[in-house]
C-alpha positions as a printed Julia matrix, in Angstrom:
72×3 Matrix{Float64}:
   9.47    0.92  -10.77
   9.24    4.67  -10.42
   6.73    6.39   -8.16
   4.31    7.11  -11.02
   4.24    3.44  -12.05
   3.68    2.49   -8.43
   0.62    4.76   -8.14
  -0.71    3.61  -11.53
  -0.61    0.02  -10.3
  -2.34    0.99   -7.05
  -5.06    2.88   -8.96
  -5.6    -0.03  -11.34
  -5.91   -2.35   -8.35
  -8.56   -0.07   -6.82
 -10.52   -0.02  -10.09
 -10.42   -3.77  -10.67
 -10.94   -5.19   -7.19
 -13.29   -4.47   -4.32
 -12.37   -4.83   -0.66
  -9.01   -5.57    0.93
  -8.9    -9.33    0.31
  -9.8    -9.03   -3.36
  -7.37   -6.15   -3.83
  -4.55   -8.09   -2.19
  -5.24  -11.09   -4.44
  -5.35   -8.87   -7.52
  -2.11   -7.13   -6.57
  -0.35  -10.44   -5.92
  -1.42  -11.65   -9.34
  -0.33   -8.45  -11.06
   3.05   -8.44   -9.33
   3.62  -12.14  -10.09
   3.66  -11.2   -13.79
   6.53   -8.76  -13.27
  10.26   -9.22  -12.9
  11.85   -9.73   -9.51
  13.47   -6.3    -9.83
  10.05   -4.67  -10.35
   8.6    -6.54   -7.38
  11.46   -5.36   -5.17
  11.03   -1.79   -6.43
   7.3    -1.98   -5.7
   8.13   -2.93   -2.11
  10.66   -0.1    -1.88
   8.04    2.4    -3.08
   5.43    0.94   -0.72
   7.83    1.3     2.19
   8.58    4.9     1.19
   4.95    6.02    0.95
   4.0     4.13    4.1
   6.81    5.78    6.02
   5.75    9.21    4.74
   2.11    8.59    5.67
   2.7     7.39    9.23
   3.15   10.73   10.93
   2.14   11.89   14.37
  -0.42   14.17   12.7
  -2.08   11.13   11.16
  -2.1     9.21   14.45
  -3.38   12.31   16.23
  -6.32   12.54   13.87
  -7.4     8.91   14.33
  -9.8     7.97   17.08
  -8.66    7.02   20.56
 -10.01    3.47   20.04
  -7.62    2.94   17.14
  -4.7     4.36   19.14
  -5.52    1.97   22.02
  -5.73   -0.95   19.58
  -2.32   -0.16   18.09
  -0.43    1.08   21.13
  -2.21   -0.8    23.89
């Protein structure tokens, strides 16, 4: 799964499902219809974009309550 296919799947999930629980269920169902290789590649892409997003700038912009919740 290339990065464009990853984002297309994420966008389709956002269009079809509301809220985190419904989106997670939808995504599980959509991924269960794909090959194991595609599922693994989805996880690889998710790890990549998550790693890129979790920067100190992002954490610095979140509220102090969230920082306390995460870091104690």
